[in-house]
N, C-alpha and C positions, 0 to 999 in steps of 0.2 A: 601314293603307294605304288611301288614298282613290282610287277609280276613277270616271272619268266615263262615264256612259252618255248618249250624245248622241242626241237625237231630231231627225229631219229628215224631209222628205217623200221619197217614192220618186223614184228617177231617172225623169225624164220619158219616157225611151224605153220604159218599161213601160206607159205609159198611151195608149190608143187611143180614138178617138171611137166611140160606140156604132154598131153596124151594125143594119140593119133586118131582116136575114134570120132573126132568132130570134123574131120575134113582135111584136105591137103593144103594147109596154110604154111607159108614159109616161117622160119624162125623169127623171133622178135627182132625188129630193126628200128633204126632211128626214124623219126617223123620227118617228112619233107615240108611241114608247116602249112599244108593246105587246109582249107576249111570249106564246108559244103553248104553254102547259102548264097543268095544273091544280094538282096537289100530288104529293107523293112517292107513287110507285106509281099515279099517276093515269092511265096509259096503258091501252089495252085490248089484250088478247092472247087467243089461243086456239091451236088446233092450227096455224092459219095466220092470215093477216091478217084482222082483224075490224073492224067499224065500229060506232060508237055516237055518238049526239048528245050534245053536252056540256051540262051543267046550266047553269041561269042563273047560279049562283055561279061556275062555271068561266069563263063568258063575261065576267063582271065582273072576275075575276082576270086574264084575258088583257089587259084594258085598264088594269090598274093599273101605275103606274110608281113605283118607289122606288129609292133608292140602295142598292146591295148592300154589306153589311159583312162577309159571309162567303160562301164558296163553297157554293152550294146545289145539291143533287142531286134534281131532281123525280121521278126514277124510282129506286126503292130498289135494284133489282136488274136486271141485263141479261136480255134474252130468251135462250132456249136457241138454240144454233147452228142456223142455217137456218130460224128461225121469225120471220117479219116481225111487228112490234109497232107498232101505230099510236100515234104520239106527237103528232100534229097532224093535222087533216083533210087527207087526201091524202098524208101523209108517214109512211112506216113505217121503223123502225130494225130492222136485222138484223145479226147477228154471224156471222162465218165463222171457222173455226179456222185457225191458222197453225202451221207446224212450227218455231217459234222459242220462245225464253224468253218473249217477249211473245206469248201464245198465241191472240190473236184480232185481227180487224180489224172495224171498223164499216162497214156498207153502208147506204145510204139509197135507198129506193124511193119515187118520186114519181109519183102517179097524176093524170092529167087525162082529158079526154074522148077524146083521140086514142090514149091508151095509157099506157105506163110509161116513165119515165126512171130509169136506174140510176146512182147515184153511187158509183164505185169498185167493184172486182170481186173482191178476194182474189187469192191466188196460183193458178196453174194446176196443180193436183194432183188426184189421184183423189177425196179427200174433198170438196174444193171443188166439183168437177164434179158429184158426186152431190147435194150440197145444191142447187146451181143447177138441176139437172134437176127435182128435186122442186118447187122454187119456180116454175119456168117452167110446169110441168105443172098445178100445183094451186092456186097462191096468187094468180094475177093476174086472176082473174075473166074469163078468156077474152080479155082485151085484149092487144094486141101490145106488145113492147118497142120503142120508137121511137128511143131513143138511149142510149148508154152514155157517161157523163161520167166522165173520169178526172182526179183532182186533181193527181197528180204521178207521176213515173216509178218510184217504189219498187215492188218486186215485189208487196208485199201490196196495192197499190192498182191496178196495171195488169196483173198477171199473167194473169188470165183474160179480159182484154178481147177478144183475138182469138177465143177460144172462144165468148164470148157474142155477139159481133157476127156470127160465122159461123152460130151456132145460130139467132139471132133475126132476122137481116137488119137489125139496128139499125146506125145510124152511130155512129162514135166521135167524141166531142168532147173536146179536150184542148189545153192550152197548147202552142204550137209548141216552145218551149225544152224542155219536159218530154218531148214526143213524140220530138224529135231526140236528147235525152240517152238515152232508152230505146233508140233505134236504135243509138247508139254502143256501149252496153253489149252489145247483141246481136251486134254485128259486131267485137268486140274480137279482135285477132290476137295471135300469140305475141310480136310486138314490143311491143304494148301492155302485155302482162303483164310483160315484162322491164323496161319503163320504170317500171311501177308498183313493181316490186321494188326498183329503184334508188332511187326516191323514198323508200320506207320505210327502206332502209338508211341513207340520208343523214340521216334523222331519228332514227336510233338503235335501230331494231328489231333484235333478235338473229336469227341464222339459224333458231333454233327457232320464234320468233314468226312469222318470214316463212313458214316451212313450214306452220304452222297456218293461215295466212291465204291460202295460195297459190291455193286453189280458189274464191275469192270470186266472180270473174267467171263461172266455170263454174257455180257454184250459182245465180247470177242467171238464166242461160239455162235451167237446169233447171225453174225455176218461172215463167219468162216465155219460153216456147218460141218465141213469135211475136208480132208486132203486126199489126193491120190495115194493109193497104198504103195505105189512104186514110183521111183524118180531116178533121174540121172544126176549124180552130184557134179557141181561145177567147182573148180578149184583155181586159185590164183596161179598164174603162169601158163594156163591153157590158152589155146587159140581156137576160136570158133569160126567156121566159115558160114556166113549168113549173108544173103542178098548180094552175092558176088564180092563180098568184102571179108577180110580177116579181122576179127575182133579179139584183142587181147583181153583176158579176164583178169580183173583186179578185185581184191577182196580187202575191205577195210572195216574196222570197228569204229564205233562212235554212236551214230544214230541207231544202229542195231548191232548185234554181236559180230557179224561178218558179212556185211552187205556187198553184193556183187555190182561192179561197174564194168561196162563194156567199151573198149577203146579201139576204134578203127583208125589207126595212125595214118594209113595211106590216103584216107579220105577226110581226115580232120574232123572226126565225129566222136563224141563221148556221151554214151548213155549213162548218166550220173545217178539216176534214181534219186533218193533223198539225201545222199551224202553231201551234195553241193547244190543249193537252191539259190536263185538269183535275188529274190525279194523278201524272203523270210529266212531265219536261221533254223537249220534242222534241230529238232529236239534231241538232246543228249541226256540220257537218263540212267539212273541207278535203280535196280529192281531188287525185290526181297530175296530172290534166289542167290544173288551175289552182292551182298550189301556193302562190301568194301572194295568193289570194283572201281576202276579208274577209266571209265569210257571217255571222259573229256581228254585225258592225257593221250589215249590211243587215237582219238579223233585228230588232235593237233599234230601228233606224230605223222599221221598220214599225209599232211600237207607237204612235207618235204619230199616224200616219195612221189606224190602227184606232180610237184614242180619239176622233178628230174625226169619223169617218165612221159609227161604230157605237155605239149606246147601251149603257150598262152593264146594262140590264134584259134584254138579248137572251137567248134560249135558244140555247146553243152546242151544236152537234152535232159532236163531235170524231171523229177517225179511230180512236181507241182509248179504252177505259174508258167512263165514264158521261157522258151529256149533263149540262150544268150551267148555272147562272146565276152571275154574278159576273165578267163578262169583264174589266172594268178592274182589279178586284182581282187576278185571275189574271195580268194583264200586270205588275202591280206585283211579284207574287211571282216571276215569271220573270226580271224585270230584276234584282231583288235577288239571286236565285240566281246569275246570271251575274256580277254584281259581286263576290259572295263568292268565286266560283271564280277570278276574275282576282286577287283579293287573295291567295288561297292560292298561286297561281303566283308572284306577285311576292315573297312571303315565302320560298318555296322556292328561287327563283333569285337568291339574294343575290350581290352582287359578290364575285368570287373563287370562287364555287361554282356554275358554270353547269350547266344541265341540258338534255338533249335533250327533244324532244317525247315520245319513248318513256319517258324517265325520269319524266315528269310524270303518266303514266297511273296508276301506283299511288298517287300523291299525291292525285289527284282521285277515283280509283275504288279504294279500298282493300278490294277483295273479289275473289274468284276470277272470272275472265272467260273465257267460252268464246271460240272463234276469232271468231265474229261480234261478240260484245260487245267483244273486244279491238280489232277494227277500229273500231267505234263510239267506244270510249274514246280510242284514239290520234287519230282524225280530229277528235274534239271538242277534245282537248287542243291540237292544232295550230290549231284555229279560235280558241281563246283566245290562243294565242301570236301569231298574225297580227294579231288585234285590238290587242293591247298593243304589238306592234312598230310598227304603223302610227301609233300615238299616242305613240311615243317612250318607252315605258315598259320595253321590253326591247331588248337589243342582241344580235345574233347573232355567235357566235364559231365559225369553222370550225376543227375540230381536225385534227391530223395524220392521224388515222384516217379522215378524210373525213366525220365526223359533225358536224352543225351543232348547237351548243348555245347556250343563251340565259342571260343574266343581267340582272337589273334594273339600270336606269341611275340611279345616284344623282343625276346632274346634271340629270335631267329633272324639271321641276316636278311636284309632286303634283297629281293631278286630283281634283276634288270630286265626291262622290257626290250625285246628285239625290235629292230627298226623295220617297220613295214611301210615302204614308200607308197604313197597314194591311198592308204587305208581310209575307208570311209567312216563317217561318224553317225550313220543312220541308226535309228532304233530298230531292234529286231525282236520279233516275238516267236517263240518256238511253236512247232506244229504238233 
């Protein structure tokens, strides 16, 4: 079965003109292809953040450009929880623990003359607060935290933002859509929960599955207890001056409604958050509030923009797992991965054998899922369904039991798979 992955530019409504309030950065320019790392294990670490001058060979390596033919991991192992690790001048990587199957989140600390900028925060729980207190007291060389930048509304990225802003006096900077989405989750009512349950029932989840997922919004509020009441909105097209660098702000839908990515083109660095991960595929989900949304289509559309705007040689700093090089190859792998999932769904939903979105979860994820992973699996299955339905490959059939099921449309012309050279065949699991 052939699936089309279409590449287009982002919707123009997500692009804004640069503002001058974030510092004196020059206009957008082309990258010179540099990347900021030395070799595997080449970062510097210690009990806390440390500094070291890079060797002449390292400087030459930073200025070398080559086409990437495999995913490369310049740092062989992650730092210990709560221990900042310098991976480029003025940029440190830190990990914080998470109370999930995916047990960590990456945090980035950016230093300049005025102080520190923190990118993402972890959840708000006792272990995370303890790590942050130690970092704030011992690792920042007496400089203040001036801003907390949050890439998207998910609890592992925004959870401790209110705690950090209150503790340090820093301002929150976050995309407007992501900030307001977090507010919606914090203010969810009993009516909202009931509507969500009806949405899941319509797509075939059983009473037992609904019961296991019933506390999802409550769990969100447990680890995101509050948000700062004021924030500075970040918009695509802006440039931020941080740590002596100019970062272009990109904004893409897919894993979340409008996730922020930060690209320092002159230094070959991309803070990619959860939009592009090296060893797992970002979860792409449909939620009750926008049941006919096409996040997978928007996610795949973003790949063309990223290819044009960001060189393959970039050092990618993701929200989970290890930093890596091989951006364009990773895009190929992710596109192929989603094409394969679409093909699996179309094969399973043969004419005369319709399946609900819930029926497709074990087809796509044939392993035991905890309640959180079940929600991810169901929502991602529905994202693939919506993608195929919008392109005429699936037809919805409403059953007498009120459940919506889907079957492939024989009459629809087969769609052609784009050629992704070097695309990998690894199995991926959403987060």
